Each structure stands twice: as C-alpha cells, then as structure tokens.
DSSP file (Angstrom, degrees, kcal/mol; ACC not computed):
  #  RESIDUE AA STRUCTURE BP1 BP2  ACC     N-H-->O    O-->H-N    N-H-->O    O-->H-N    TCO  KAPPA ALPHA  PHI   PSI    X-CA   Y-CA   Z-CA
    1    1 A M              0   0    0      0, 0.0     2,-0.2     0, 0.0    46,-0.1   0.000 360.0 360.0 360.0 144.5    0.0    0.0    0.0
    2    2 A I        -     0   0    0      1,-0.1     2,-0.8    44,-0.1     3,-0.1  -0.489 360.0-109.6 -75.0 139.0    1.2    3.5   -0.8
    3    3 A D    >>  -     0   0    0     -2,-0.2     4,-1.1     1,-0.2     3,-0.8  -0.613  28.1-160.6 -72.2 109.6    2.0    5.7    2.2
    4    4 A L  H 3> S+     0   0    0     -2,-0.8     4,-2.6     1,-0.2    -1,-0.2   0.752  85.1  65.2 -66.2 -24.1   -0.8    8.3    2.3
    5    5 A S  H 3> S+     0   0    0      1,-0.2     4,-2.2     2,-0.2    -1,-0.2   0.882 101.4  50.0 -67.6 -34.2    1.1   10.7    4.4
    6    6 A Q  H <> S+     0   0    0     -3,-0.8     4,-2.0     2,-0.2    -1,-0.2   0.843 110.6  49.3 -72.4 -32.0    3.6   11.2    1.6
    7    7 A I  H  X S+     0   0    0     -4,-1.1     4,-2.7     2,-0.2    -2,-0.2   0.892 110.9  50.8 -70.0 -39.0    0.7   11.8   -0.9
    8    8 A D  H  X S+     0   0    0     -4,-2.6     4,-2.3     2,-0.2    -2,-0.2   0.926 110.5  49.4 -59.1 -44.5   -0.7   14.3    1.6
    9    9 A E  H  X S+     0   0    0     -4,-2.2     4,-2.2     1,-0.2    -2,-0.2   0.901 112.5  47.1 -64.9 -43.1    2.6   16.0    1.8
   10   10 A L  H  X S+     0   0    0     -4,-2.0     4,-2.5     2,-0.2    -1,-0.2   0.898 110.4  51.9 -68.4 -39.2    3.0   16.2   -2.0
   11   11 A A  H  X S+     0   0    0     -4,-2.7     4,-2.5     1,-0.2    -2,-0.2   0.897 108.9  51.3 -59.0 -42.3   -0.5   17.4   -2.4
   12   12 A R  H  X S+     0   0    0     -4,-2.3     4,-1.6     2,-0.2    -2,-0.2   0.891 110.6  49.4 -58.0 -44.6    0.2   20.2    0.2
   13   13 A R  H  X S+     0   0    0     -4,-2.2     4,-0.6     2,-0.2    -2,-0.2   0.907 110.1  49.4 -67.2 -38.6    3.3   21.2   -1.7
   14   14 A L  H >< S+     0   0    0     -4,-2.5     3,-0.9     1,-0.2     4,-0.4   0.911 110.7  49.6 -64.6 -42.1    1.5   21.3   -5.0
   15   15 A S  H >< S+     0   0    0     -4,-2.5     3,-0.7     1,-0.2    -1,-0.2   0.795 105.7  59.2 -67.6 -23.8   -1.2   23.4   -3.6
   16   16 A G  H 3< S+     0   0    0     -4,-1.6    -1,-0.2     1,-0.2    -2,-0.2   0.676  97.2  60.5 -72.2 -17.4    1.5   25.7   -2.1
   17   17 A L  T << S+     0   0    0     -3,-0.9    -1,-0.2    -4,-0.6    -2,-0.2   0.592  80.6 108.8 -87.4  -9.7    2.8   26.4   -5.6
   18   18 A V  S <  S-     0   0    0     -3,-0.7     5,-0.1    -4,-0.4     8,-0.0  -0.423  83.5-101.1 -65.3 139.0   -0.5   27.9   -6.7
   19   19 A P    >   -     0   0    0      0, 0.0     3,-2.0     0, 0.0     4,-0.3  -0.296  31.4-112.5 -62.1 148.2   -0.4   31.7   -7.1
   20   20 A P  G >  S+     0   0    0      0, 0.0     3,-1.5     0, 0.0     4,-0.2   0.824 113.6  62.6 -54.2 -35.9   -1.8   33.7   -4.2
   21   21 A A  G 3  S+     0   0    0      1,-0.3     3,-0.3     2,-0.1    -3,-0.0   0.764 107.5  42.8 -61.9 -23.3   -4.8   34.9   -6.3
   22   22 A L  G X  S+     0   0    0     -3,-2.0     3,-0.9     1,-0.2    -1,-0.3   0.346  84.5  98.6-105.1   6.4   -6.0   31.4   -6.8
   23   23 A R  G X   +     0   0    0     -3,-1.5     3,-1.8    -4,-0.3     4,-0.2   0.506  55.2  92.0 -76.6  -4.9   -5.5   30.2   -3.2
   24   24 A E  G 3  S+     0   0    0     -3,-0.3     3,-0.3     1,-0.3    -1,-0.2   0.908  93.8  38.5 -54.8 -43.1   -9.1   30.8   -2.2
   25   25 A G  G <> S+     0   0    0     -3,-0.9     4,-2.8     1,-0.2    -1,-0.3  -0.082  81.5 129.8 -96.9  35.8  -10.0   27.2   -3.2
   26   26 A R  H <>  +     0   0    0     -3,-1.8     4,-2.7     1,-0.2    -1,-0.2   0.896  69.7  48.1 -57.6 -47.7   -6.7   25.9   -1.8
   27   27 A D  H  > S+     0   0    0     -3,-0.3     4,-2.3     1,-0.2    -1,-0.2   0.915 114.6  47.1 -61.9 -42.9   -8.2   23.1    0.4
   28   28 A E  H  > S+     0   0    0      1,-0.2     4,-2.3     2,-0.2    -1,-0.2   0.914 112.8  48.9 -64.9 -39.8  -10.3   22.0   -2.5
   29   29 A M  H  X S+     0   0    0     -4,-2.8     4,-2.6     1,-0.2    -2,-0.2   0.870 108.8  52.8 -65.2 -36.7   -7.4   22.1   -4.9
   30   30 A Q  H  X S+     0   0    0     -4,-2.7     4,-2.5    -5,-0.2    -1,-0.2   0.902 109.6  49.9 -69.7 -38.0   -5.2   20.1   -2.4
   31   31 A D  H  X S+     0   0    0     -4,-2.3     4,-2.5     2,-0.2    -2,-0.2   0.900 110.6  49.5 -61.4 -40.8   -8.0   17.5   -2.3
   32   32 A N  H  X S+     0   0    0     -4,-2.3     4,-2.6     2,-0.2     5,-0.2   0.911 110.6  49.4 -63.8 -45.0   -8.0   17.4   -6.0
   33   33 A F  H  X S+     0   0    0     -4,-2.6     4,-2.6     1,-0.2     5,-0.2   0.941 112.3  49.0 -58.5 -46.8   -4.2   17.0   -6.2
   34   34 A K  H  X S+     0   0    0     -4,-2.5     4,-2.3     1,-0.2    -2,-0.2   0.906 111.5  48.1 -64.6 -42.4   -4.4   14.2   -3.6
   35   35 A A  H  X S+     0   0    0     -4,-2.5     4,-2.4     1,-0.2    -1,-0.2   0.902 113.0  49.2 -64.6 -40.8   -7.2   12.3   -5.5
   36   36 A A  H  X S+     0   0    0     -4,-2.6     4,-2.6     2,-0.2    -2,-0.2   0.896 111.6  47.9 -64.4 -41.5   -5.2   12.7   -8.8
   37   37 A L  H  X S+     0   0    0     -4,-2.6     4,-2.7    -5,-0.2     5,-0.2   0.931 113.0  48.1 -67.7 -43.9   -2.0   11.4   -7.2
   38   38 A Q  H  X S+     0   0    0     -4,-2.3     4,-2.3    -5,-0.2    -2,-0.2   0.925 113.3  48.1 -59.0 -46.6   -3.8    8.4   -5.6
   39   39 A S  H  X S+     0   0    0     -4,-2.4     4,-1.6     2,-0.2    -2,-0.2   0.940 112.4  48.2 -60.7 -49.4   -5.6    7.6   -8.9
   40   40 A G  H  X S+     0   0    0     -4,-2.6     4,-0.7     1,-0.2    -2,-0.2   0.926 113.8  46.2 -60.9 -44.9   -2.4    7.8  -10.9
   41   41 A L  H ><>S+     0   0    0     -4,-2.7     3,-0.6     1,-0.2     5,-0.6   0.860 108.3  56.1 -67.2 -33.7   -0.4    5.6   -8.4
   42   42 A A  H ><5S+     0   0    0     -4,-2.3     3,-1.0     1,-0.2    -1,-0.2   0.834 104.1  54.8 -65.1 -31.2   -3.2    3.0   -8.3
   43   43 A R  H 3<5S+     0   0    0     -4,-1.6    -1,-0.2     1,-0.2    -2,-0.2   0.723  95.3  68.2 -77.8 -16.8   -3.1    2.6  -12.0
   44   44 A L  T <<5S-     0   0    0     -4,-0.7    -1,-0.2    -3,-0.6    -2,-0.2   0.586  97.4-137.5 -79.1  -8.1    0.7    1.9  -11.8
   45   45 A D  T < 5 -     0   0    0     -3,-1.0     2,-0.1    -4,-0.3    -3,-0.1   0.936  36.5-179.9  52.1  54.8   -0.1   -1.5  -10.1
   46   46 A L      < -     0   0    0     -5,-0.6     2,-0.3     1,-0.0    -1,-0.1  -0.454  17.8-146.3 -84.2 158.4    2.7   -1.0   -7.5
   47   47 A V        -     0   0    0     -2,-0.1     2,-0.0   -46,-0.1    -1,-0.0  -0.888  21.3-108.9-120.7 154.0    3.7   -3.4   -4.8
   48   48 A T     >  -     0   0    0     -2,-0.3     4,-2.2     1,-0.1     5,-0.1  -0.332  30.6-111.2 -76.1 167.1    5.0   -2.6   -1.4
   49   49 A R  H  > S+     0   0    0      1,-0.2     4,-3.0     2,-0.2     5,-0.2   0.862 119.0  55.6 -64.4 -35.4    8.7   -3.4   -0.5
   50   50 A E  H  > S+     0   0    0      2,-0.2     4,-2.5     1,-0.2    -1,-0.2   0.933 109.0  45.5 -66.8 -42.8    7.5   -6.1    1.9
   51   51 A E  H  > S+     0   0    0      1,-0.2     4,-2.2     2,-0.2     5,-0.2   0.912 113.2  51.1 -66.4 -36.9    5.5   -7.9   -0.9
   52   52 A F  H  X S+     0   0    0     -4,-2.2     4,-2.5     2,-0.2    -2,-0.2   0.941 110.8  48.2 -60.3 -47.8    8.5   -7.5   -3.2
   53   53 A D  H  X S+     0   0    0     -4,-3.0     4,-2.5     1,-0.2    -2,-0.2   0.893 110.3  51.6 -63.9 -39.0   10.8   -9.0   -0.6
   54   54 A V  H  X S+     0   0    0     -4,-2.5     4,-2.3     2,-0.2    -1,-0.2   0.953 112.1  46.1 -62.4 -45.5    8.4  -12.0    0.0
   55   55 A Q  H  X S+     0   0    0     -4,-2.2     4,-2.4     1,-0.2    -2,-0.2   0.867 110.7  53.8 -66.0 -36.7    8.2  -12.7   -3.7
   56   56 A R  H  X S+     0   0    0     -4,-2.5     4,-2.4    -5,-0.2    -1,-0.2   0.934 109.1  48.0 -61.3 -44.9   12.0  -12.4   -4.0
   57   57 A A  H  X S+     0   0    0     -4,-2.5     4,-2.4     1,-0.2    -2,-0.2   0.897 110.7  51.4 -65.6 -38.6   12.5  -15.0   -1.2
   58   58 A V  H  X S+     0   0    0     -4,-2.3     4,-2.3     1,-0.2    -1,-0.2   0.917 110.6  49.1 -62.8 -43.1    9.9  -17.3   -2.9
   59   59 A L  H  X S+     0   0    0     -4,-2.4     4,-2.7     2,-0.2    -2,-0.2   0.925 109.4  51.6 -63.8 -44.0   11.9  -17.0   -6.2
   60   60 A V  H  X S+     0   0    0     -4,-2.4     4,-2.1     1,-0.2    -2,-0.2   0.929 112.2  46.0 -61.1 -44.9   15.2  -17.7   -4.5
   61   61 A R  H  X S+     0   0    0     -4,-2.4     4,-2.2     1,-0.2    -1,-0.2   0.899 112.3  51.6 -64.8 -36.4   13.8  -20.9   -2.9
   62   62 A T  H  X S+     0   0    0     -4,-2.3     4,-2.7     1,-0.2    -2,-0.2   0.909 109.8  48.6 -64.7 -43.6   12.2  -21.9   -6.2
   63   63 A R  H  X S+     0   0    0     -4,-2.7     4,-2.4     2,-0.2    -1,-0.2   0.876 110.3  51.8 -64.9 -38.2   15.6  -21.5   -8.0
   64   64 A E  H  X S+     0   0    0     -4,-2.1     4,-2.3    -5,-0.2    -2,-0.2   0.926 111.4  47.1 -63.5 -43.5   17.3  -23.5   -5.4
   65   65 A Q  H  X S+     0   0    0     -4,-2.2     4,-2.6     2,-0.2    -2,-0.2   0.916 111.5  51.6 -62.0 -45.1   14.7  -26.3   -5.7
   66   66 A L  H  X S+     0   0    0     -4,-2.7     4,-2.8     1,-0.2    -1,-0.2   0.904 109.8  48.8 -58.9 -43.1   15.1  -26.2   -9.5
   67   67 A E  H  X S+     0   0    0     -4,-2.4     4,-2.2     2,-0.2    -1,-0.2   0.900 111.0  50.5 -62.3 -43.3   18.8  -26.5   -9.3
   68   68 A N  H  X S+     0   0    0     -4,-2.3     4,-2.3     1,-0.2    -2,-0.2   0.909 112.7  46.8 -64.1 -41.9   18.5  -29.5   -6.9
   69   69 A L  H  X S+     0   0    0     -4,-2.6     4,-2.9     2,-0.2    -2,-0.2   0.921 110.5  52.6 -64.9 -41.4   16.1  -31.2   -9.3
   70   70 A R  H  X S+     0   0    0     -4,-2.8     4,-2.2     1,-0.2    -2,-0.2   0.914 111.1  46.6 -61.0 -40.2   18.4  -30.5  -12.2
   71   71 A T  H  X S+     0   0    0     -4,-2.2     4,-2.1     2,-0.2    -1,-0.2   0.894 112.3  50.5 -65.4 -42.0   21.3  -32.0  -10.4
   72   72 A L  H  X S+     0   0    0     -4,-2.3     4,-2.6     1,-0.2     5,-0.2   0.933 109.4  50.3 -64.1 -45.6   19.2  -35.0   -9.4
   73   73 A V  H  X S+     0   0    0     -4,-2.9     4,-2.7     1,-0.2     5,-0.2   0.916 110.6  50.0 -57.5 -46.0   18.0  -35.6  -13.0
   74   74 A E  H  X S+     0   0    0     -4,-2.2     4,-2.1     1,-0.2    -1,-0.2   0.878 111.3  48.6 -61.6 -39.0   21.6  -35.4  -14.2
   75   75 A Q  H  X S+     0   0    0     -4,-2.1     4,-2.5     2,-0.2    -1,-0.2   0.922 112.6  48.1 -65.6 -44.6   22.7  -38.0  -11.6
   76   76 A L  H  X S+     0   0    0     -4,-2.6     4,-2.3     1,-0.2    -2,-0.2   0.881 111.2  49.9 -66.9 -39.6   19.8  -40.3  -12.5
   77   77 A E  H  X S+     0   0    0     -4,-2.7     4,-2.4    -5,-0.2    -1,-0.2   0.902 110.4  50.9 -66.2 -37.6   20.5  -40.0  -16.3
   78   78 A A  H  X S+     0   0    0     -4,-2.1     4,-2.4     2,-0.2    -2,-0.2   0.919 111.2  47.6 -66.4 -41.5   24.2  -40.8  -15.6
   79   79 A R  H  X S+     0   0    0     -4,-2.5     4,-2.1     2,-0.2    -2,-0.2   0.900 112.8  49.4 -64.1 -38.7   23.3  -43.9  -13.6
   80   80 A L  H  X S+     0   0    0     -4,-2.3     4,-2.2     2,-0.2    -2,-0.2   0.896 111.1  49.1 -65.5 -42.3   20.9  -45.0  -16.3
   81   81 A A  H  X S+     0   0    0     -4,-2.4     4,-2.3     2,-0.2    -2,-0.2   0.902 110.8  50.7 -65.2 -40.9   23.5  -44.5  -19.0
   82   82 A E  H  X S+     0   0    0     -4,-2.4     4,-2.1     1,-0.2    -2,-0.2   0.905 110.1  49.4 -62.4 -42.4   26.0  -46.5  -16.9
   83   83 A R  H  X S+     0   0    0     -4,-2.1     4,-1.8     1,-0.2    -1,-0.2   0.873 112.2  48.3 -65.2 -39.8   23.5  -49.3  -16.5
   84   84 A D  H  X S+     0   0    0     -4,-2.2     4,-1.8     1,-0.2    -1,-0.2   0.880 109.3  53.2 -71.1 -34.0   22.8  -49.3  -20.2
   85   85 A D  H  X S+     0   0    0     -4,-2.3     4,-1.8     2,-0.2    -2,-0.2   0.885 108.5  49.3 -64.2 -41.2   26.5  -49.3  -21.0
   86   86 A T  H  X S+     0   0    0     -4,-2.1     4,-1.3     1,-0.2    -1,-0.2   0.868 110.1  51.7 -68.8 -35.0   27.1  -52.4  -18.7
   87   87 A R  H  < S+     0   0    0     -4,-1.8    -1,-0.2     1,-0.2    -2,-0.2   0.902 109.8  49.8 -65.0 -38.9   24.2  -54.2  -20.4
   88   88 A D  H  < S+     0   0    0     -4,-1.8    -2,-0.2     1,-0.2    -1,-0.2   0.860 116.3  40.8 -69.3 -35.4   25.7  -53.5  -23.9
   89   89 A T  H  < S+     0   0    0     -4,-1.8    -1,-0.2    -5,-0.1    -2,-0.2   0.597  93.0 100.4 -90.7 -13.6   29.2  -54.8  -22.9
   90   90 A A  S  < S-     0   0    0     -4,-1.3     3,-0.1    -5,-0.2    -3,-0.0  -0.483  82.0-107.9 -79.0 147.5   28.1  -57.8  -20.9
   91   91 A P        -     0   0    0      0, 0.0    -1,-0.1     0, 0.0     2,-0.1  -0.368  45.1 -94.9 -66.8 149.0   28.3  -61.2  -22.6
   92   92 A P        -     0   0    0      0, 0.0     2,-0.3     0, 0.0    -5,-0.0  -0.401  39.9-125.8 -67.8 142.5   24.8  -62.6  -23.5
   93   93 A Q              0   0    0      1,-0.1    -3,-0.0    -2,-0.1     0, 0.0  -0.653 360.0 360.0 -89.6 144.3   23.4  -65.0  -20.9
   94   94 A A              0   0    0     -2,-0.3    -1,-0.1     0, 0.0     0, 0.0   0.430 360.0 360.0-104.9 360.0   22.3  -68.4  -21.9
C-alpha cells in the first residue's frame, strides 16, 4: 500500500505552488491533487517493499529447488547411462 502521508505532503506542496490569487480554493485544490495522485499511483499497479521481498524470497527458494532437481536428474541420467553401458558390454546370458 502507498504511504498516504507522503501523498498528503506532496498534495500540500503542489497546492502551495498555486499563485496567491488562486489560493481561495486551496483546500479543494489540495484534495483534487491528492485524488489525482492516488488515482495515478493506483493505475501503476505497484507493490510494497514487503510484498516484493516476499516474492523475491519465494523466487530464490524456487531457483534452489530447480537446481537441486536439475542435479538429481543429471545424476539419474548418468546412472541410467552406466546401466545401459554395462548391459551392452556384458556377454549374452544363456
């Protein structure tokens, strides 16, 4: 979730940039700035740092598991190849 206090602060800064002659509707303008900022950020489909870190940890674990499985498959293939080689070189049984 986006920190709303930062959005409030940015909206206050934007409304502070409005020329003095237009400051009559300053509160309304600040609310409009805030709504526009929230809307724009919502469309960006952002994630929090915590959500990002959780997904990163999941990805690291998944990569480790994939590497373990890859190693296991290579070992099994090597054993299977060895077994096939010994069958090919063994004399036929009667």
